N, C-alpha and C positions, 0 to 999 in steps of 0.2 A: 471254854468250860463254863466260866462265869455268864456269858451271854446264853447259853444253852438252857442251863438254870432258870435265867430271868425269863427267856422265852416260854419255859415250864411253867414258870409261876405265873406269866400275862395269860396263857392259853387257858390254865386251870382256872382263873378269876372271871376270864371271860366266860366259859362255860358254866362256872358257878353261877354267875350273877343271870344269864340267861335261862336255865334249866331251873332256879331258884329252889332248892331241895326243901329248905323248911316251909315255902309255900304249899308245894307239891306234896308234903306230908301230910298236909290239913286234907288237899284234893283225896288223896289216897286214903285217908281214914274216912272219908266219906262215901267214897265207891266201895270198898270193901268193908262196910260198916255193918252188913248181914253175915259177913262170911265167917266161919270157926277160925281160930289161931292158925291152924295149918295151913289151912288155904289162903288165909292174907300173906303167909311165907311164900306159898308159891307161887302166888300173884306177884309178889315183889321181884321175886326172882326171875320170873319168866318175862316181866314188863322191861328189866333194867338189861337183861341179857339181848333183847330183841333192839332195845334203845340202843346198846352199845355196837352190834353188829350193824346198824342201820347207819350210823354216824362213822364207823370206821371204812364203812363201805365207801361212801361218799368220799371220805378224806384220801382214800387210796384211788379212787377211779376220778377223783377231781380233772386232772389232766385229760383223762380219755373223755370224759365229757366235753370238756371245753374244745378239745380237738374234732369231735364228732358233731357237735351243734355250729362250730366257728362260733365259739363265745372266747371275749376276751379277760383276763382278770380284773382289768378296771370295771367293767362291766358288772360281772359277780359282786366286787367290793362294794359299787355302787348300789344296787340290788339289795344287796345283804344287808349294808347299812338303812335302806329303807325298812326291810323288815324289822332288824334289829331295835331300830327306833321307834317303830309301833309297838311292840311287844313292850319295852322301856315305858312308852307313853303311858300305855293303858294302866301297867304297873304303878307307877307315879300319882295315878289318878285313884289308887286302891283298888282296882278291878283288874280282870286278867283278859288279854288279849283273845279274840274268838280265834285266832291263830293257833293257840296254845289250850283252849278248853273245848268239850264237847259235852252236851248233855245225853249221857248214855240211857237208852230205854232200861224201864225196871226188868224187864224179861231178857236182858241181855246177858248170857250165861257167863262170859267170860270179859273183862276188863282191862286183862293185862295187856293186850295188843293195841286195842283200841278200847277207851281213849288214850289209856296211860302210856304205852310206848310212843305211839302215834294218835295224837299230836303234842300231848303235852310234856315228854321227856326230849322226844327227838323230831321237834317241830321243825318248821321252815328256818326260823330263826337260828336254832343250833345247827341244822344242816348247813346253812349259809356261812356261819361261823367257823364251822370245821373246814370247811372248802376255801376260806378265806385265809387263815393259818397254814394250811398245808399244800394248797395249788401252786404254788410256784417256787417252793421250794424244794429240798433235797430229801431223799429217802428219810434220814433222819429226822429233819423237822416234821414228816409224816408220822413218824412214831411217837414221836413227843407229842405230837398232837392227839394220838390214839391213846397213847398212855395217860395223859392229862383226862382225858374222857373216862379212861377207864378207871384211876382213881376215883374221880367225880362219883363214877356208879356205884364204888363201893361206899364211899361217905352216903350217898341216897340211901343204899340199902339198909345201912343201919339206921337211917332216920324213919325209913319205912317200917321196919322191925320193931321200932319203939315209938310209933306214931302217936299212939294215945298217949303215953305219959310225956311226950315233945310237945303235943298240941295241948295238953293241960298245963304242963309248967309254962309254956310261952302265954297260953290265953290268946284271945283274939285280938287284942290291942298291939303284942308283941308281934306275931304275924303279920299285921298289917303295916308294923314299923319297919320290919325285916324287907318287907315285899315293895315298899316305897325306896329304901335304900337300894335294894337290887335294880330297882326300875331305874334311880339316878345315875347308878354306875352303868347299866346298858344303855342310857340315852348318850351318855359320853362317850362310850366305845362306838356306838352306831356314826355319832358324829366323825369320829377319827377313820373309821372306815369310810365315810363319805369323802373326806377330806382326802384320803391316799387315791381313793379312786379315781376322783378328779384332777389329781396330781398325775396319776401314772396314764390316764388318759390325754391328757395334755401333750406328755412326753410321747405318746404312742402315735399321736396323729399330727405331731409338729414335725415338718421335715428336717433333715440332719442338716445343720449349719443355717436354718431358719432362726 
């Protein structure tokens, strides 16, 4: 039971760091600045529902995707580690990775799916993290991964609904500090994924008894 709780907290913190609700709240506020309050609420709900189902789908279909394309878990962990490291590195520099951001046209009618849901909330790093935590484990571990992301979506929704107050309270410097802290945590998570991937790859390709 303790191990499952620890796993849940670990998964939640991993998602929290890579999705960075605080920094994304500032992005959300900027993207929806011209929208009336009721439209902002609809945009936030639609974006987070879309992001949740995207991540849940990749968590559930991880093993199937591996089998279909002949992908091994060590390969995912190493590739995911690189992607997560890139996001974390850019956050440490005080900027967002190009994998997470997109400059939407001013004429865009709906920003909830793109760029909010994809790639800001459910970008390559988030998807790789979800698959890394769920692909090699039991259904229980997959459910824990999806549940942890669901809780994070609710936390992010609250941040989005109170975006103006939160951004005003933290200020630009506060958001920058949190972004850098999350970036540092992400780089550590990425290195752990890479180390685990290399270790698993060595075991996978080392002959038994060799």
